[in-house]
FILONU-514496 format. One record per residue (C-alpha): residue number from 0; residue in three letters; x, y, z. Coordinates in Angstrom, 3 decimals, padded with zeros to 6 digits. Layout:
FILONU-514496
 resi resn        u        v        w
  NUM  ALA        X        Y        Z
...
This chain:
FILONU-514496
 resi resn        u        v        w
    0  GLN -043.921 -048.602 -001.102
    1  SER -044.364 -046.536  002.080
    2  THR -041.238 -048.209  003.509
    3  ALA -039.276 -047.198  000.443
    4  THR -040.641 -043.677  000.651
    5  SER -039.756 -043.314  004.336
    6  ALA -036.268 -044.741  003.713
    7  GLN -035.852 -042.319  000.839
    8  LYS -037.042 -039.466  003.066
    9  ARG -034.516 -040.402  005.779
   10  ILE -031.719 -040.506  003.205
   11  GLU -032.721 -037.122  001.841
   12  ASP -032.916 -035.689  005.352
   13  SER -029.514 -037.161  006.168
   14  ILE -027.980 -035.670  003.014
   15  LEU -029.557 -032.289  003.709
   16  GLU -028.352 -032.371  007.320
   17  ARG -024.785 -033.240  006.249
   18  ASP -024.897 -030.477  003.657
   19  LYS -026.057 -027.999  006.300
   20  GLN -023.249 -029.117  008.637
   21  LYS -020.636 -028.815  005.879
   22  LYS -021.835 -025.309  005.041
   23  ALA -021.728 -024.291  008.708
   24  GLU -018.216 -025.735  009.079
   25  PHE -017.118 -023.920  005.918
   26  GLU -018.528 -020.589  007.133
   27  GLU -016.895 -021.049  010.528
   28  LYS -013.552 -021.835  008.910
   29  LYS -013.924 -018.814  006.614
   30  LYS -014.658 -016.542  009.599
   31  ARG -011.668 -017.930  011.490
   32  ILE -009.343 -017.371  008.529
   33  LEU -010.616 -013.819  008.007
   34  LEU -010.129 -013.023  011.700
   35  GLU -006.600 -014.425  011.627
   36  GLU -005.760 -012.382  008.531
   37  GLU -007.247 -009.274  010.117
   38  GLU -005.202 -009.791  013.277
   39  GLN -002.042 -010.330  011.261
   40  ASN -002.668 -007.192  009.221
   41  HIS -003.663 -005.181  012.274
   42  PHE -000.587 -006.120  014.239
   43  HIS  001.796 -006.218  011.302
   44  ARG  005.238 -005.020  012.217
   45  PRO  007.434 -004.389  009.179
   46  GLN  010.890 -005.857  009.381
   47  LEU  014.022 -004.982  007.466
   48  ASN  015.952 -007.775  005.863
   49  LEU  019.646 -008.145  006.683
   50  VAL  020.930 -006.216  003.647
   51  SER  018.569 -003.304  004.301
   52  GLN  019.610 -003.193  007.944
   53  GLN  023.263 -003.049  006.962
   54  LEU  022.563 -000.265  004.468
   55  ALA  020.579  001.699  007.044
   56  GLU  023.364  001.350  009.607
   57  SER  025.981  002.558  007.124
   58  LEU  024.144  005.848  006.465
   59  GLN  025.120  009.008  008.341
   60  HIS  021.550  010.022  009.178
   61  SER  018.563  007.905  010.064
   62  SER  015.606  007.721  007.712
   63  LYS  013.539  009.653  010.260
   64  ASP  016.110  012.488  010.221
   65  ARG  016.077  012.561  006.402
   66  LEU  012.279  012.618  006.297
   67  TYR  012.072  015.481  008.764
   68  ALA  014.769  017.393  006.888
   69  ASN  012.924  016.873  003.586
   70  ALA  009.660  018.000  005.164
   71  ASN  011.260  021.182  006.469
   72  THR  012.850  022.047  003.123
   73  ALA  009.579  021.299  001.314
   74  LYS  007.734  023.715  003.618
   75  GLN  010.349  026.358  002.992
   76  THR  010.146  026.019 -000.778
   77  THR  006.350  026.162 -000.864
   78  HIS  006.181  029.348  001.217
   79  ARG  008.296  031.530 -001.060
   80  SER  007.185  035.040 -001.777
   81  ALA  006.504  036.148 -005.346
   82  ALA  009.792  038.075 -005.386
   83  GLU  011.709  034.907 -004.500
   84  ALA  009.971  032.798 -007.125
   85  PRO  012.252  031.680 -009.948
   86  ASN  011.942  033.598 -013.198
   87  TYR  011.102  030.994 -015.811
   88  PRO  011.146  031.959 -019.489
   89  PHE  008.000  029.955 -020.164
   90  ALA  004.747  031.857 -019.706
   91  PRO  001.707  029.620 -020.193
   92  THR -001.324  030.940 -022.009
   93  ILE -004.834  029.751 -021.294
   94  ASN -007.083  028.966 -024.211
   95  PRO -010.014  031.435 -024.352
   96  HIS -012.465  028.535 -024.660
   97  SER -011.077  027.099 -021.406
   98  ARG -011.634  030.453 -019.700
   99  ASP -015.264  030.420 -020.911
  100  ILE -015.784  026.882 -019.566
  101  ASP -014.313  027.882 -016.222
  102  ALA -016.553  030.951 -016.045
  103  MET -019.613  028.823 -016.840
  104  LYS -018.727  026.499 -013.950
  105  ASP -018.694  029.474 -011.592
  106  ILE -022.078  030.631 -012.911
  107  TYR -023.499  027.112 -012.535
  108  ARG -022.201  026.896 -008.952
  109  PHE -023.722  030.272 -008.103
  110  HIS -027.142  029.313 -009.495
  111  ALA -027.021  025.891 -007.855
  112  GLN -026.305  027.480 -004.489
  113  GLN -029.143  029.941 -005.005
  114  GLN -031.512  027.030 -005.681
  115  GLY -030.271  025.133 -002.632
  116  TYR -028.307  022.481 -004.528
  117  SER -024.712  021.648 -003.813
  118  PRO -022.753  020.883 -006.992
């Protein structure tokens, strides 16, 4: 019976050792795949397909020029004075209950700051 028990023990040890090796191999493979994906994402260089390249070449201005032009016009439109602002016929009204809620938030913030809390 002791021979059977020792043989059984060796088999169990062998199975456990193989399982441990398989897990280690799996973890190593997982690490390698994650590193490869990270490198690919880190060094990703976008590429235009042929049709997009042809479209880009047929335009008068480059996309960079258009982006800079849009950025400049956006800055100009956001820095208008009140006199230059368009006169829209719609004049929004704020619900009195909403004004009360907003005022309560200010009061809460004030008291929280006085107590040393940051809301």
